[in-house]
KEDOMAR-576516 format. One record per residue: residue number from 1; residue in one letter; x, y, z of N, C-alpha, C in turn. Coordinates in pm, 1 decimal, padded with zeros to 6 digits, m for minus. Layout:
N
i,aa,n_xx,n_yy,n_zz,ca_xx,ca_yy,ca_zz,c_xx,c_yy,c_zz
NUM,A,X,Y,Z,X,Y,Z,X,Y,Z
...
This chain:
89
i,aa,n_xx,n_yy,n_zz,ca_xx,ca_yy,ca_zz,c_xx,c_yy,c_zz
1,M,m04727.3,m03011.7,12998.8,m04753.0,m03066.2,12838.3,m04743.8,m03261.1,12930.1
2,P,m04788.2,m03316.8,12831.1,m04762.5,m03534.3,12825.2,m04630.8,m03561.5,12800.4
3,K,m04596.1,m03638.4,12909.7,m04456.7,m03673.7,12838.9,m04515.7,m03864.3,12733.0
4,M,m04465.2,m03834.9,12631.6,m04488.0,m03988.8,12562.6,m04394.2,m04114.8,12608.5
5,I,m04473.0,m04255.5,12586.2,m04413.4,m04309.9,12669.8,m04337.5,m04415.4,12553.0
6,P,m04245.0,m04490.7,12617.1,m04162.8,m04572.0,12505.1,m04235.7,m04653.0,12381.5
7,R,m04237.3,m04680.2,12301.2,m04321.0,m04767.1,12179.5,m04291.9,m04904.3,12261.8
8,A,m04174.5,m04960.8,12288.5,m04195.7,m05043.1,12368.2,m04265.4,m05086.7,12471.4
9,V,m04334.0,m04989.8,12583.7,m04436.2,m05022.7,12660.6,m04563.5,m05004.4,12613.2
10,E,m04609.2,m04919.0,12550.6,m04737.3,m04965.9,12450.8,m04723.5,m05020.4,12372.1
11,I,m04658.4,m05152.6,12365.1,m04648.4,m05274.0,12231.5,m04705.6,m05392.5,12364.9
12,K,m04591.5,m05355.0,12493.5,m04641.4,m05448.5,12620.7,m04774.2,m05421.0,12665.1
13,V,m04812.7,m05292.9,12662.1,m04915.8,m05268.9,12713.5,m05073.7,m05349.7,12633.9
14,R,m05001.6,m05312.5,12504.3,m05139.1,m05351.1,12391.6,m05155.7,m05489.6,12406.5
15,S,m05022.4,m05551.8,12425.6,m05027.1,m05692.2,12410.5,m05096.4,m05781.5,12567.2
16,L,m05051.7,m05680.1,12674.5,m05154.4,m05744.5,12756.9,m05276.2,m05729.1,12759.7
17,L,m05320.1,m05611.0,12718.5,m05489.6,m05565.0,12703.6,m05546.1,m05693.9,12670.8
18,K,m05477.3,m05752.0,12516.5,m05539.3,m05844.1,12508.7,m05560.0,m05987.6,12601.8
19,T,m05496.6,m06020.9,12681.0,m05491.0,m06100.5,12823.7,m05601.0,m06126.1,12892.0
20,K,m05725.0,m05989.8,12863.9,m05805.8,m06013.7,12954.9,m05753.6,m05917.8,13141.4
21,L,m05689.4,m05885.5,13122.3,m05565.2,m05868.3,13257.9,m05691.4,m05746.8,13330.1
22,S,m05665.0,m05691.0,13423.1,m05767.8,m05559.9,13488.1,m05634.4,m05405.1,13423.6
23,N,m05661.4,m05334.8,13412.6,m05620.1,m05217.4,13404.0,m05521.1,m05169.7,13513.7
24,R,m05592.1,m05228.0,13603.2,m05463.9,m05230.0,13741.1,m05395.3,m05305.6,13774.0
25,R,m05400.8,m05446.1,13710.0,m05306.0,m05486.3,13736.2,m05171.0,m05465.9,13565.2
26,I,m05211.7,m05454.3,13544.5,m05121.6,m05394.1,13383.2,m05028.8,m05312.4,13397.1
27,A,m05120.8,m05228.5,13458.1,m05042.5,m05100.7,13540.5,m04907.2,m05142.9,13624.2
28,R,m04962.0,m05207.7,13702.0,m04845.1,m05206.6,13804.5,m04732.1,m05326.3,13763.7
29,Q,m04776.0,m05371.3,13669.6,m04694.2,m05460.8,13580.2,m04552.5,m05432.5,13500.1
30,V,m04587.2,m05322.6,13455.4,m04585.5,m05278.5,13359.5,m04502.6,m05110.2,13391.8
31,G,m04505.1,m05089.6,13502.8,m04491.0,m04946.7,13590.5,m04537.2,m04823.3,13554.3
32,I,m04630.6,m04787.7,13522.1,m04730.6,m04700.6,13432.6,m04845.9,m04676.6,13536.3
33,S,m04934.7,m04589.1,13492.3,m05078.6,m04520.4,13543.1,m05173.0,m04642.4,13502.0
34,K,m05244.8,m04585.1,13584.6,m05383.4,m04689.9,13518.0,m05489.9,m04583.1,13418.0
35,G,m05439.3,m04463.2,13411.9,m05487.5,m04367.9,13328.0,m05403.4,m04365.4,13172.8
36,T,m05282.7,m04400.0,13198.6,m05236.5,m04409.1,13077.8,m05248.2,m04500.4,12982.0
37,V,m05282.1,m04638.5,13060.5,m05315.6,m04790.8,13034.6,m05443.2,m04745.0,12985.7
38,K,m05539.8,m04671.0,13040.8,m05693.7,m04657.6,13018.5,m05697.8,m04540.6,12852.0
39,A,m05541.7,m04479.4,12852.7,m05554.6,m04435.1,12720.3,m05489.1,m04500.1,12621.8
40,I,m05402.0,m04598.1,12668.2,m05382.7,m04690.8,12534.2,m05488.1,m04774.9,12500.9
41,K,m05541.9,m04848.2,12548.6,m05686.7,m04920.4,12523.2,m05719.9,m04818.1,12442.3
42,D,m05828.6,m04697.8,12512.6,m05881.6,m04650.6,12426.6,m05874.7,m04515.7,12317.8
43,S,m05707.0,m04498.8,12285.1,m05697.3,m04485.1,12149.1,m05667.6,m04593.9,12018.3
44,P,m05654.4,m04509.4,11873.0,m05608.9,m04637.7,11865.9,m05449.1,m04643.0,11800.6
45,D,m05385.6,m04737.6,11763.5,m05219.4,m04766.5,11755.9,m05164.0,m04639.9,11630.3
46,I,m05180.5,m04536.7,11645.3,m05173.6,m04451.3,11526.9,m05007.2,m04355.6,11518.1
47,R,m04933.4,m04415.7,11593.2,m04829.2,m04341.1,11629.3,m04728.3,m04371.7,11540.1
48,P,m04655.2,m04262.4,11476.0,m04583.6,m04299.3,11343.6,m04456.8,m04365.7,11337.9
49,R,m04435.7,m04492.4,11270.8,m04312.4,m04564.3,11297.0,m04209.5,m04599.9,11167.0
50,R,m04096.3,m04613.9,11187.1,m04050.7,m04632.6,11066.5,m03943.8,m04740.6,11066.9
51,F,m03938.1,m04817.2,10963.7,m03851.3,m04943.4,10921.5,m03724.8,m04937.4,10959.4
52,I,m03660.1,m05010.7,11010.2,m03494.7,m05055.1,11075.9,m03440.5,m05126.0,10980.5
53,P,m03398.8,m05081.3,10830.2,m03326.1,m05200.9,10718.6,m03171.8,m05281.2,10801.4
54,K,m03181.6,m05251.4,10902.6,m03020.2,m05328.6,10947.0,m03089.7,m05476.6,11038.3
55,I,m03187.0,m05559.1,10994.7,m03204.3,m05707.6,11022.4,m03133.8,m05768.3,10924.5
56,K,m03056.8,m05827.5,10989.4,m02988.5,m05982.3,10924.7,m03084.7,m06047.4,10809.1
57,R,m03015.2,m06051.9,10727.9,m03107.2,m06129.6,10592.8,m03112.4,m06252.2,10600.6
58,A,m03155.0,m06312.1,10586.6,m03168.2,m06456.1,10553.4,m03226.9,m06550.4,10429.1
59,K,m03176.8,m06648.6,10439.0,m03243.0,m06766.7,10310.0,m03381.6,m06744.3,10347.4
60,E,m03482.9,m06693.0,10183.2,m03617.0,m06712.4,10224.8,m03673.0,m06835.8,10292.7
61,H,m03731.4,m06825.9,10345.3,m03818.0,m06971.5,10465.6,m03916.6,m06884.0,10514.5
62,K,m03998.6,m06999.1,10536.1,m04118.2,m06953.6,10602.4,m04087.5,m06971.4,10719.6
63,C,m04188.4,m06865.2,10829.7,m04203.1,m06875.6,10939.7,m04260.9,m06975.0,11023.4
64,E,m04213.6,m07027.1,11148.9,m04251.0,m07136.4,11200.4,m04351.3,m07118.7,11269.3
65,T,m04395.6,m07021.7,11336.2,m04482.2,m06951.5,11366.5,m04619.5,m06943.3,11312.8
66,C,m04620.3,m06848.0,11238.4,m04703.2,m06799.3,11151.9,m04680.4,m06839.3,11061.1
67,G,m04643.4,m06878.5,10953.3,m04619.9,m06972.8,10787.9,m04608.9,m06870.0,10716.6
68,G,m04557.2,m06722.2,10742.9,m04516.1,m06625.2,10629.7,m04380.4,m06633.4,10582.3
69,L,m04397.4,m06646.7,10423.0,m04261.0,m06646.7,10402.4,m04169.4,m06524.8,10412.6
70,I,m04050.6,m06535.7,10504.5,m03959.4,m06400.9,10506.5,m03832.9,m06419.3,10502.2
71,K,m03798.7,m06309.4,10469.0,m03612.2,m06364.9,10419.2,m03493.6,m06242.4,10533.5
72,T,m03588.3,m06217.9,10677.2,m03502.1,m06200.4,10727.8,m03487.6,m06281.6,10847.0
73,E,m03387.0,m06298.7,10993.6,m03383.2,m06389.5,11056.1,m03511.9,m06408.3,11154.1
74,I,m03561.3,m06270.1,11168.4,m03649.0,m06285.5,11244.6,m03814.8,m06206.3,11192.6
75,C,m03924.4,m06341.5,11236.6,m04052.3,m06242.3,11109.8,m04095.0,m06169.5,11182.2
76,L,m04098.4,m06022.1,11057.7,m04154.2,m05947.0,11121.8,m04358.0,m05943.3,11149.0
77,L,m04389.8,m06032.3,11095.5,m04538.3,m06010.7,11092.5,m04590.7,m06064.4,11251.6
78,C,m04483.3,m06188.4,11299.5,m04491.5,m06226.1,11452.0,m04432.9,m06166.8,11558.7
79,H,m04314.0,m06014.8,11509.4,m04284.5,m05950.4,11605.9,m04273.2,m05805.6,11543.0
80,P,m04327.7,m05748.4,11492.0,m04349.7,m05648.7,11458.8,m04258.6,m05523.8,11487.5
81,E,m04264.7,m05519.6,11636.0,m04196.5,m05412.2,11701.2,m04034.9,m05412.6,11718.7
82,V,m04007.7,m05500.4,11649.8,m03822.7,m05565.9,11582.8,m03802.8,m05447.5,11556.9
83,G,m03899.7,m05463.9,11427.5,m03815.1,m05356.5,11301.0,m03852.8,m05210.0,11252.0
84,Y,m03925.4,m05186.5,11377.9,m03956.3,m05037.8,11407.9,m03924.4,m04995.7,11488.5
85,Y,m03918.6,m04836.7,11490.2,m03883.2,m04706.6,11591.4,m04001.0,m04600.2,11620.2
86,D,m04002.9,m04553.9,11732.9,m04049.0,m04388.1,11735.2,m04005.5,m04334.8,11620.1
87,E,m04057.6,m04303.4,11568.4,m04063.5,m04151.2,11513.8,m03989.0,m04023.6,11584.2
88,P,m03861.7,m03980.1,11543.9,m03789.8,m03872.5,11652.1,m03913.2,m03702.9,11640.0
89,N,m03942.3,m03669.8,11733.4,m04021.7,m03560.1,11801.0,m03913.5,m03444.5,11771.2
């Protein structure tokens, strides 16, 4: 039975794939196999996620990075991994 990798690792691999690094280099940097990197690359991002509502609220303001209107301290548009966690099996 295959093991599931943590969502944070998958997000890291997907961000590194955008930098055009080789699968081998990504695998070495993250600490997973080349086959796992290829599987992440070839599959769509469909793992279920849930929103964590306990993110500190802030006064409504614009994100300095993307310009989106946000009501939290951290922009969930720029950092989607902060507001979600893996669905338990």
